[in-house]
A tleap script that builds the chain and sets N, CA, C and O, in Angstrom:
source leaprc.protein.ff14SB
mol = sequence {
  NMET ARG GLU ASP LEU ASN ALA LEU LEU LYS
  ALA TYR LEU THR ASP GLY ALA VAL GLY ALA
  SER LEU ALA TYR SER THR GLY ALA ALA PRO
  THR ALA ILE THR ALA GLY LEU ALA ASP ARG
  GLU HIE GLY VAL ALA VAL SER PRO ASP ARG
  LEU PHE LYS ILE GLY SER CYS THR LYS THR
  PHE VAL ALA ALA ALA LEU CVAL
}
set mol.1.N position { 42.173 12.869 -65.857 }
set mol.1.CA position { 41.606 12.027 -64.830 }
set mol.1.C position { 40.973 10.780 -65.445 }
set mol.1.O position { 41.120 9.678 -64.916 }
set mol.2.N position { 40.276 10.957 -66.552 }
set mol.2.CA position { 39.584 9.824 -67.167 }
set mol.2.C position { 40.560 8.712 -67.550 }
set mol.2.O position { 40.260 7.532 -67.366 }
set mol.3.N position { 41.726 9.085 -68.082 }
set mol.3.CA position { 42.713 8.079 -68.476 }
set mol.3.C position { 43.196 7.286 -67.263 }
set mol.3.O position { 43.365 6.069 -67.337 }
set mol.4.N position { 43.417 7.985 -66.146 }
set mol.4.CA position { 43.851 7.312 -64.921 }
set mol.4.C position { 42.787 6.340 -64.420 }
set mol.4.O position { 43.109 5.237 -63.978 }
set mol.5.N position { 41.527 6.745 -64.488 }
set mol.5.CA position { 40.446 5.874 -64.024 }
set mol.5.C position { 40.254 4.680 -64.951 }
set mol.5.O position { 39.962 3.576 -64.490 }
set mol.6.N position { 40.417 4.896 -66.256 }
set mol.6.CA position { 40.362 3.766 -67.192 }
set mol.6.C position { 41.480 2.770 -66.894 }
set mol.6.O position { 41.268 1.558 -66.948 }
set mol.7.N position { 42.668 3.281 -66.582 }
set mol.7.CA position { 43.796 2.411 -66.234 }
set mol.7.C position { 43.500 1.645 -64.944 }
set mol.7.O position { 43.844 0.470 -64.823 }
set mol.8.N position { 42.866 2.310 -63.990 }
set mol.8.CA position { 42.492 1.655 -62.736 }
set mol.8.C position { 41.514 0.507 -62.994 }
set mol.8.O position { 41.679 -0.582 -62.445 }
set mol.9.N position { 40.506 0.744 -63.818 }
set mol.9.CA position { 39.545 -0.314 -64.133 }
set mol.9.C position { 40.215 -1.455 -64.893 }
set mol.9.O position { 39.906 -2.623 -64.657 }
set mol.10.N position { 41.123 -1.126 -65.799 }
set mol.10.CA position { 41.835 -2.169 -66.544 }
set mol.10.C position { 42.655 -3.037 -65.591 }
set mol.10.O position { 42.680 -4.260 -65.728 }
set mol.11.N position { 43.326 -2.406 -64.628 }
set mol.11.CA position { 44.109 -3.156 -63.639 }
set mol.11.C position { 43.193 -4.025 -62.780 }
set mol.11.O position { 43.542 -5.153 -62.431 }
set mol.12.N position { 42.038 -3.498 -62.448 }
set mol.12.CA position { 41.057 -4.241 -61.657 }
set mol.12.C position { 40.635 -5.509 -62.399 }
set mol.12.O position { 40.537 -6.579 -61.798 }
set mol.13.N position { 40.389 -5.390 -63.694 }
set mol.13.CA position { 40.017 -6.559 -64.502 }
set mol.13.C position { 41.187 -7.533 -64.621 }
set mol.13.O position { 40.992 -8.748 -64.576 }
set mol.14.N position { 42.389 -7.007 -64.772 }
set mol.14.CA position { 43.583 -7.850 -64.860 }
set mol.14.C position { 43.771 -8.659 -63.579 }
set mol.14.O position { 44.258 -9.789 -63.615 }
set mol.15.N position { 43.382 -8.072 -62.448 }
set mol.15.CA position { 43.513 -8.750 -61.155 }
set mol.15.C position { 42.405 -9.761 -60.897 }
set mol.15.O position { 42.393 -10.407 -59.850 }
set mol.16.N position { 41.470 -9.911 -61.841 }
set mol.16.CA position { 40.466 -10.955 -61.702 }
set mol.16.C position { 39.023 -10.510 -61.615 }
set mol.16.O position { 38.126 -11.352 -61.577 }
set mol.17.N position { 38.773 -9.221 -61.582 }
set mol.17.CA position { 37.386 -8.761 -61.551 }
set mol.17.C position { 36.718 -9.066 -62.889 }
set mol.17.O position { 37.374 -9.058 -63.931 }
set mol.18.N position { 35.440 -9.330 -62.858 }
set mol.18.CA position { 34.701 -9.610 -64.091 }
set mol.18.C position { 34.225 -8.310 -64.723 }
set mol.18.O position { 34.268 -8.163 -65.945 }
set mol.19.N position { 33.773 -7.371 -63.908 }
set mol.19.CA position { 33.290 -6.098 -64.415 }
set mol.19.C position { 33.264 -5.058 -63.321 }
set mol.19.O position { 33.251 -5.385 -62.134 }
set mol.20.N position { 33.258 -3.805 -63.725 }
set mol.20.CA position { 33.246 -2.717 -62.752 }
set mol.20.C position { 32.653 -1.470 -63.385 }
set mol.20.O position { 32.645 -1.308 -64.605 }
set mol.21.N position { 32.161 -0.602 -62.529 }
set mol.21.CA position { 31.593 0.662 -62.967 }
set mol.21.C position { 31.933 1.710 -61.926 }
set mol.21.O position { 31.891 1.436 -60.727 }
set mol.22.N position { 32.266 2.897 -62.373 }
set mol.22.CA position { 32.489 3.991 -61.435 }
set mol.22.C position { 31.984 5.279 -62.053 }
set mol.22.O position { 31.856 5.396 -63.272 }
set mol.23.N position { 31.703 6.228 -61.204 }
set mol.23.CA position { 31.239 7.534 -61.663 }
set mol.23.C position { 31.956 8.607 -60.865 }
set mol.23.O position { 32.296 8.409 -59.698 }
set mol.24.N position { 32.181 9.734 -61.499 }
set mol.24.CA position { 32.813 10.851 -60.814 }
set mol.24.C position { 32.263 12.156 -61.369 }
set mol.24.O position { 31.668 12.196 -62.446 }
set mol.25.N position { 32.474 13.206 -60.613 }
set mol.25.CA position { 32.048 14.527 -61.047 }
set mol.25.C position { 33.095 15.535 -60.611 }
set mol.25.O position { 33.617 15.462 -59.499 }
set mol.26.N position { 33.392 16.458 -61.480 }
set mol.26.CA position { 34.321 17.537 -61.146 }
set mol.26.C position { 33.565 18.862 -61.083 }
set mol.26.O position { 34.121 19.925 -61.360 }
set mol.27.N position { 32.308 18.778 -60.719 }
set mol.27.CA position { 31.469 19.961 -60.649 }
set mol.27.C position { 30.475 20.036 -61.791 }
set mol.27.O position { 29.457 20.721 -61.692 }
set mol.28.N position { 30.761 19.344 -62.858 }
set mol.28.CA position { 29.846 19.290 -63.999 }
set mol.28.C position { 28.960 18.057 -63.846 }
set mol.28.O position { 28.876 17.474 -62.765 }
set mol.29.N position { 28.314 17.672 -64.912 }
set mol.29.CA position { 27.480 16.467 -64.886 }
set mol.29.C position { 28.359 15.252 -64.591 }
set mol.29.O position { 29.504 15.204 -65.040 }
set mol.30.N position { 27.850 14.279 -63.851 }
set mol.30.CA position { 28.638 13.079 -63.550 }
set mol.30.C position { 29.043 12.334 -64.824 }
set mol.30.O position { 28.309 12.310 -65.811 }
set mol.31.N position { 30.219 11.733 -64.774 }
set mol.31.CA position { 30.731 10.922 -65.867 }
set mol.31.C position { 30.852 9.496 -65.375 }
set mol.31.O position { 31.390 9.260 -64.293 }
set mol.32.N position { 30.363 8.542 -66.149 }
set mol.32.CA position { 30.444 7.128 -65.783 }
set mol.32.C position { 31.455 6.425 -66.679 }
set mol.32.O position { 31.532 6.686 -67.879 }
set mol.33.N position { 32.225 5.531 -66.074 }
set mol.33.CA position { 33.192 4.712 -66.799 }
set mol.33.C position { 32.909 3.262 -66.434 }
set mol.33.O position { 32.727 2.938 -65.260 }
set mol.34.N position { 32.871 2.398 -67.428 }
set mol.34.CA position { 32.590 0.987 -67.181 }
set mol.34.C position { 33.627 0.115 -67.877 }
set mol.34.O position { 34.292 0.545 -68.820 }
set mol.35.N position { 33.749 -1.113 -67.395 }
set mol.35.CA position { 34.667 -2.067 -68.010 }
set mol.35.C position { 34.209 -3.478 -67.685 }
set mol.35.O position { 33.636 -3.724 -66.623 }
set mol.36.N position { 34.459 -4.388 -68.584 }
set mol.36.CA position { 34.182 -5.791 -68.328 }
set mol.36.C position { 32.736 -6.186 -68.527 }
set mol.36.O position { 31.974 -5.524 -69.232 }
set mol.37.N position { 32.377 -7.294 -67.880 }
set mol.37.CA position { 31.058 -7.891 -68.067 }
set mol.37.C position { 30.198 -7.783 -66.813 }
set mol.37.O position { 30.679 -7.957 -65.693 }
set mol.38.N position { 28.925 -7.493 -67.022 }
set mol.38.CA position { 27.953 -7.509 -65.933 }
set mol.38.C position { 27.399 -8.918 -65.761 }
set mol.38.O position { 27.037 -9.322 -64.656 }
set mol.39.N position { 27.335 -9.657 -66.861 }
set mol.39.CA position { 26.823 -11.030 -66.852 }
set mol.39.C position { 27.752 -11.878 -67.706 }
set mol.39.O position { 27.657 -11.885 -68.933 }
set mol.40.N position { 28.645 -12.584 -67.045 }
set mol.40.CA position { 29.646 -13.379 -67.757 }
set mol.40.C position { 28.995 -14.491 -68.577 }
set mol.40.O position { 29.408 -14.761 -69.705 }
set mol.41.N position { 27.980 -15.129 -68.008 }
set mol.41.CA position { 27.324 -16.254 -68.676 }
set mol.41.C position { 26.722 -15.861 -70.019 }
set mol.41.O position { 26.785 -16.625 -70.983 }
set mol.42.N position { 26.137 -14.663 -70.080 }
set mol.42.CA position { 25.472 -14.219 -71.302 }
set mol.42.C position { 26.289 -13.187 -72.086 }
set mol.42.O position { 25.832 -12.692 -73.116 }
set mol.43.N position { 27.486 -12.863 -71.608 }
set mol.43.CA position { 28.354 -11.927 -72.311 }
set mol.43.C position { 27.836 -10.502 -72.350 }
set mol.43.O position { 28.111 -9.769 -73.301 }
set mol.44.N position { 27.083 -10.094 -71.322 }
set mol.44.CA position { 26.511 -8.749 -71.274 }
set mol.44.C position { 27.525 -7.789 -70.644 }
set mol.44.O position { 27.985 -8.002 -69.523 }
set mol.45.N position { 27.858 -6.745 -71.377 }
set mol.45.CA position { 28.833 -5.766 -70.892 }
set mol.45.C position { 28.236 -4.895 -69.785 }
set mol.45.O position { 27.023 -4.696 -69.715 }
set mol.46.N position { 29.106 -4.387 -68.933 }
set mol.46.CA position { 28.693 -3.427 -67.914 }
set mol.46.C position { 28.286 -2.139 -68.621 }
set mol.46.O position { 28.950 -1.709 -69.564 }
set mol.47.N position { 27.203 -1.526 -68.170 }
set mol.47.CA position { 26.760 -0.241 -68.705 }
set mol.47.C position { 26.565 0.719 -67.532 }
set mol.47.O position { 26.408 0.272 -66.395 }
set mol.48.N position { 26.571 2.021 -67.785 }
set mol.48.CA position { 26.442 2.988 -66.689 }
set mol.48.C position { 25.165 2.839 -65.865 }
set mol.48.O position { 25.142 3.218 -64.694 }
set mol.49.N position { 24.112 2.300 -66.453 }
set mol.49.CA position { 22.857 2.165 -65.713 }
set mol.49.C position { 22.677 0.779 -65.090 }
set mol.49.O position { 21.618 0.481 -64.536 }
set mol.50.N position { 23.688 -0.052 -65.176 }
set mol.50.CA position { 23.620 -1.411 -64.632 }
set mol.50.C position { 23.780 -1.382 -63.111 }
set mol.50.O position { 24.686 -0.726 -62.599 }
set mol.51.N position { 22.921 -2.077 -62.395 }
set mol.51.CA position { 23.007 -2.157 -60.941 }
set mol.51.C position { 23.784 -3.407 -60.542 }
set mol.51.O position { 23.667 -4.453 -61.180 }
set mol.52.N position { 24.571 -3.289 -59.491 }
set mol.52.CA position { 25.338 -4.404 -58.963 }
set mol.52.C position { 24.829 -4.752 -57.575 }
set mol.52.O position { 24.443 -3.867 -56.811 }
set mol.53.N position { 24.828 -6.023 -57.250 }
set mol.53.CA position { 24.538 -6.458 -55.886 }
set mol.53.C position { 25.835 -6.331 -55.103 }
set mol.53.O position { 26.840 -6.948 -55.458 }
set mol.54.N position { 25.820 -5.531 -54.038 }
set mol.54.CA position { 27.058 -5.336 -53.292 }
set mol.54.C position { 27.054 -6.042 -51.947 }
set mol.54.O position { 28.072 -6.057 -51.255 }
set mol.55.N position { 25.929 -6.624 -51.567 }
set mol.55.CA position { 25.872 -7.459 -50.372 }
set mol.55.C position { 26.474 -6.827 -49.138 }
set mol.55.O position { 26.128 -5.701 -48.780 }
set mol.56.N position { 27.362 -7.533 -48.492 }
set mol.56.CA position { 27.940 -7.090 -47.223 }
set mol.56.C position { 28.908 -5.924 -47.365 }
set mol.56.O position { 29.393 -5.410 -46.357 }
set mol.57.N position { 29.198 -5.503 -48.563 }
set mol.57.CA position { 30.100 -4.362 -48.748 }
set mol.57.C position { 29.538 -3.084 -48.141 }
set mol.57.O position { 30.290 -2.155 -47.847 }
set mol.58.N position { 28.223 -3.028 -47.949 }
set mol.58.CA position { 27.633 -1.816 -47.372 }
set mol.58.C position { 28.150 -1.570 -45.963 }
set mol.58.O position { 28.183 -0.423 -45.516 }
set mol.59.N position { 28.549 -2.610 -45.261 }
set mol.59.CA position { 29.104 -2.431 -43.910 }
set mol.59.C position { 30.345 -1.556 -43.948 }
set mol.59.O position { 30.555 -0.736 -43.053 }
set mol.60.N position { 31.163 -1.721 -44.967 }
set mol.60.CA position { 32.367 -0.907 -45.110 }
set mol.60.C position { 32.008 0.556 -45.326 }
set mol.60.O position { 32.637 1.442 -44.747 }
set mol.61.N position { 30.996 0.817 -46.159 }
set mol.61.CA position { 30.583 2.196 -46.419 }
set mol.61.C position { 30.048 2.856 -45.154 }
set mol.61.O position { 30.361 4.013 -44.872 }
set mol.62.N position { 29.251 2.129 -44.400 }
set mol.62.CA position { 28.692 2.669 -43.157 }
set mol.62.C position { 29.813 2.953 -42.165 }
set mol.62.O position { 29.825 4.005 -41.525 }
set mol.63.N position { 30.749 2.027 -42.034 }
set mol.63.CA position { 31.869 2.229 -41.105 }
set mol.63.C position { 32.688 3.452 -41.499 }
set mol.63.O position { 33.083 4.237 -40.637 }
set mol.64.N position { 32.945 3.620 -42.785 }
set mol.64.CA position { 33.720 4.776 -43.252 }
set mol.64.C position { 32.964 6.074 -42.998 }
set mol.64.O position { 33.571 7.089 -42.658 }
set mol.65.N position { 31.655 6.049 -43.160 }
set mol.65.CA position { 30.849 7.249 -42.944 }
set mol.65.C position { 30.820 7.645 -41.469 }
set mol.65.O position { 30.726 8.827 -41.138 }
set mol.66.N position { 30.899 6.656 -40.592 }
set mol.66.CA position { 30.830 6.930 -39.159 }
set mol.66.C position { 32.158 7.387 -38.571 }
set mol.66.O position { 32.192 7.965 -37.485 }
set mol.67.N position { 33.242 7.133 -39.277 }
set mol.67.CA position { 34.575 7.481 -38.749 }
set mol.67.C position { 34.863 8.940 -38.935 }
set mol.67.O position { 35.933 9.411 -38.553 }
savepdb mol mol.pdb
quit
């Protein structure tokens, strides 16, 4: 699974994303995978504890939860 998710993040960066982070759990402790930059200007890499501003994206999460 980890290899597939790494490939997904790599494709996401190839498509123009600057950085991304995801976490998953298969019943054990959560695993975080990161790629790219959290701060392009300063060259700071994404880390598992880095917070992202998601702005209006929360509307999508709420809509999905209500469906």
